[in-house]
C-alpha positions, 0 to 999 in steps of 0.5 A: 264235515262229513256226516257219515264220519263225524258224530251226530251231535257235532253234526247237529251243533255245526249245522244248527243255524242252517237247520233253524233257517231251513225250517218252513211252516210244514216242518214245524207242523211235521215236528209237532205232529210227530212229538204228539205221538211220541208224547202219547207213547211216553204217557203209555209207558208211564201208565203201564210202567213198561219202560223196557219198551222204550229202552229196546226201541231206542237201542234198535233205533241207535244200532240202525242209525249207526249201521247207516253212519258207518256203512255197516251193511250186514248190521243194517240189513238185520236191524232195520227190519227189526224196527218194523217187527218190533212194532208188530210184536209190541202190538201183539204182546201188549194188546191188553195194555194198549186196550186198557190205555186207550180206554183210560185215554178216551173214556176214564177220568182221573181217579181222584180229586183233592178233598179237605184235609180232615177228610183225607186224615179221617180215611187214612186213620180208618185204614191205619187203625184197621191195619194195626188191628189186623196186624195185632190179631195176625189177620192176613190182608192186602189193601191196594190204594189206586193211583192214576194207573187204571187197574180194572184189567190188572186186578181180576175177579172180586166183588163190587162194593162201593162202600164208605171206608171204615175200620169196621168194614175193613176188619169184617172184609178180612174176617176168616169167615167171610168170602173174599177175605183171601183177596185184596181190597181196592180203595179208589176215589176214597171208596172201597170199590172192590174186595176179594180181588186177585192181583198179578204176582211179582216176576222178580221175587227172589229177595222175598222167598220166605214171604207168602202170596200176599207179599208177592201180589203186593209187588205184582200190582206195584210193578205194573201200576202206580198204586200203593199196597199195604200187606199184613202177614198172617204168620208174623203179624207184620205190616209191609208197604209196596210202591214202585215194585219195592216192598218194605217193612213198616215198624208200626201204625205211627210210621204207616199213617204219614205214608198213607196220607201222603200217597192219598194227597199226592194222587189227588187232583184239584178238580176232575179232569178228563184224560185229554185235560190231563194230557194237556195240563200235566207232564211238562217234562214229557212234553219237552222230551217229546218235542226234543226227540221229534226235532232230533228225528227230523234233523237226522231223517229229513234235514241231513237227507235234504242238505247233506245227502246222508 
C-alpha cells in the first residue's frame, strides 16, 4: 500500500503491528517528551480559553500534511512556512497570556480548597442576600467568583481588600457614594480579594445590545476565564449570571443560590496543590489526548520516513 496515495488512517492500521514492533526505548522517550509539551500546550489553551489557537494550528498542520501526501507543490511551499510563522505570531500576540500562564505554572497554587459544607453555604448565602437586596434597590453591581484560571492580568486596577465575605460589606462596596462602586468585586479563596476592578469587555455582544457595560464586562471575563460573574442591572433591577462566555437572566435569589453553591464547590480542591501537582493528578483526558497526538506525530513524521520513505 502506497503511503502517498492511501488515507493516513488506513496506513496506520495496516502497519500497526510493524509500528509497535519497531519502537525502541529512545522512541518511547521521544514520544513521552513530545506528549508532555503537547499536554502543557493543551493546559495553556484550557486556562486561557484560546481554543481557536488549537483549531488554527491543526488546520495548518493538516493542510501541510495533505500537500505532502498528494504532492501539492504550491500548497506545500505556501503553508509549511506558515507553521513556523504561526509560532512566532502566537508568541507575539499572546505574550501577556503566556507570561500569566507560566507565572501560574511555576509560582501560584490552586485557587481554592474544599471546606466544610456549612462554610460554603454561609458564604453563598451572604453573596445571594447582597445580590437580592441590590436587585430590590436597583443598585448596579458585578461580582466575580474566581475559578482556576488566573485573573491578575485580566482584571485591572481596583483596590486590595482581602476581607471576609458578608452581606453588609458587599452592600457598602456597591453603595453609590463609595469609591470603586462602578467596578467589579473579585471573590477568591472565599475572601473579597479586590473591589473596583476593571474587567475586559466582551468581543461578541450583538445579542445584548440593549444591556450596559456591566453585562458586557461579565461576558468579557467569562469568555477569557472559567470565572463566574453575577450582574445586577441598575436600570431594571434584574439579576444575570455569566459563565463560559454565556450570559443568562436569573429569576430570583432562590434560583441563584444553588448556582453559586455549585460553582464554589466545583472550583474547590480537597487540599492545596502546586501547579505541578495539578498537572500530574488532574486532566486525565488531556493526558490521553496528548499521548495519542504525540504517537500519531511520531508515526507520520518518523515511522513512515524510516520504513516507507514518505
